[in-house]
C-alpha positions in Angstrom: 22.6 43.6 101.2 22.0 46.8 100.1 18.1 47.4 99.7 16.2 50.9 99.0 13.4 51.6 101.3 11.0 53.9 99.1 10.2 57.0 101.2 11.3 60.2 100.9 10.1 60.9 104.9 13.7 61.5 106.7 11.7 60.7 110.0 10.5 57.2 108.9 13.8 56.7 107.4 15.6 57.3 110.4 13.2 55.0 112.5 13.5 52.1 110.1 17.4 52.3 109.8 17.6 51.9 113.8 15.4 48.6 113.5 17.6 47.2 110.7 20.7 44.6 111.5 24.2 45.9 110.3 23.8 43.7 107.6 21.1 45.3 105.5 22.6 48.6 104.2 19.6 51.0 103.4 19.3 53.2 100.8 17.1 56.2 100.5 15.4 57.7 97.3 17.6 60.3 97.0 20.6 58.4 97.1 19.4 56.2 93.7 18.4 59.6 92.0 14.6 59.3 92.6 13.7 62.9 93.5 9.7 62.5 92.3 7.0 61.7 94.7 5.6 58.3 94.1 1.8 58.5 93.8 -0.4 56.7 96.2 -3.7 56.2 94.6 -4.6 52.7 95.8 -7.5 52.5 98.2 -6.0 50.1 100.6 -2.5 50.6 102.6 -1.2 47.1 100.8 -2.1 48.9 97.4 -0.1 52.0 98.4 2.7 49.9 99.6 2.9 47.9 96.4 2.6 50.6 94.0 5.9 52.8 95.4 8.0 49.3 95.5 6.8 48.2 92.0 7.6 52.3 90.5 11.5 52.0 92.0 11.6 48.4 90.8 10.7 49.5 87.3 11.8 52.5 87.3 15.3 52.2 88.9 15.7 48.6 88.6 16.6 48.3 92.5 15.4 45.3 94.7 13.2 47.7 97.6 10.7 47.7 100.1 7.9 50.7 100.3 5.3 51.0 103.3 2.3 52.8 103.9 0.6 53.4 107.4 -2.7 54.1 108.4 -4.5 55.3 111.7 -7.9 53.8 112.1 -10.4 55.0 114.7 -12.9 52.9 115.6 -15.6 55.7 116.1 -14.9 57.1 112.5 -15.7 53.4 110.9 -11.4 53.3 110.1 -11.1 56.9 109.4 -8.5 58.3 108.4 -6.9 55.3 107.0 -5.3 55.0 103.7 -5.9 58.7 103.9 -3.8 59.3 107.2 -1.5 61.6 105.7 -3.9 64.0 104.0 -6.4 63.7 106.2 -6.9 67.4 106.4 -6.2 68.1 102.7 -2.7 68.8 100.6 -0.6 69.9 101.3 0.4 67.2 104.0 0.0 68.8 107.6 0.7 66.5 110.6 -0.9 69.2 113.1 -3.9 69.9 110.4 -4.7 66.3 110.7 -4.5 65.9 114.2 -6.8 69.0 114.7 -9.0 67.5 112.4 -9.1 64.0 114.1 -9.3 65.6 117.6 -12.6 67.8 116.5 -14.0 64.7 115.1 -13.8 62.8 118.0 -14.7 65.6 120.4 -18.0 64.0 121.4 -17.1 60.3 121.1 -16.6 58.2 124.2 -15.0 55.2 122.5 -11.6 56.4 121.6 -10.0 53.2 120.5 -7.7 53.3 117.5 -5.0 51.1 115.7 -1.9 52.1 113.5 -1.3 49.7 110.7 2.0 49.5 108.5 2.0 47.4 105.4 5.5 46.8 104.0 5.7 45.4 100.1 9.3 44.0 99.3 10.4 43.5 95.9 13.3 41.0 96.0 14.8 39.1 93.3 11.6 39.1 91.1 8.9 38.4 93.8 7.0 40.2 96.0 6.0 40.0 99.4 4.0 41.8 102.3 4.3 42.3 106.1 2.0 43.6 108.3 2.1 45.1 111.9 -0.5 46.3 113.9 -0.4 48.7 117.3 -3.7 48.9 119.3 -4.0 52.1 121.3 -6.4 55.0 121.6 -6.9 58.2 120.6 -5.7 61.3 123.3 -7.9 64.3 124.0 -4.8 66.3 123.7 -1.0 66.2 122.6 1.5 64.9 124.7 5.0 64.9 124.0 7.4 66.3 120.9 9.0 63.5 119.4 8.0 61.0 116.7 6.0 62.2 113.8 2.4 62.4 112.2 -0.3 61.7 114.7 2.3 60.0 117.6 1.4 62.9 120.0 -2.2 61.9 120.4 -1.8 58.1 119.9 -1.3 56.3 123.2 -0.4 52.6 122.8 -2.8 49.9 124.9 -0.6 49.1 128.2 1.5 52.5 128.1 0.7 55.6 130.2 2.5 57.9 127.7 2.1 58.6 123.8 4.4 57.7 120.9 5.6 61.3 121.2 7.0 60.7 124.6 8.9 57.7 123.9 12.1 57.1 122.6 13.2 56.0 119.1 14.0 52.7 120.4 10.8 52.1 122.9 8.7 53.3 119.8 10.3 51.3 117.8 9.9 47.9 119.8 6.3 48.0 120.1 4.7 50.0 117.0 2.8 49.1 113.9 6.0 50.1 111.8 8.5 48.1 114.4 6.2 45.1 113.9 6.3 45.1 110.5 10.1 45.8 110.1 10.6 43.3 112.3 8.6 40.9 110.1 10.7 42.2 106.8 14.1 41.7 108.6 13.3 38.3 109.9 12.6 37.6 106.2 15.6 39.3 104.8 18.0 37.4 107.4 16.7 34.3 105.9 17.8 35.6 102.4 21.5 36.1 103.6 
């Protein structure tokens, strides 16, 4: 089965490809000729995932899936949430986003947070949603050099290391995206 993953984020593409079985071939937006940035203007993660998946289906005619991920920090009433990628403004800058978050949490005792990923799948004219959540906490400073986004400051529950100190396989086994993709893969496997 060939399916499009509606993202221009190379790190996400590599991470998700590693989670898929060989029977599912992933196509990137570039491979189908989609160079434009698809606007993420919805107020929710699910809404943004649906916008991207629908855009690819309508403009290019491919079965596809898209995701949106947000980091939700308890002490900040769920911030940055749907604005995680652009928390510090445009253009997107992971370092600036992390520094803004750490600054806002400077005097907070509660550092609990969760990553949430929602995937929208458009397949054979129907749409399906899958969600994955990973609970954890925000560290006081960056740890590790792997991963991307907020990975250096997020430590999942039950671990002594940040996402940025894990291998792709270790992170994929427990992460929000890994869980959402796992649900997607289970569904797609039943469609084969």
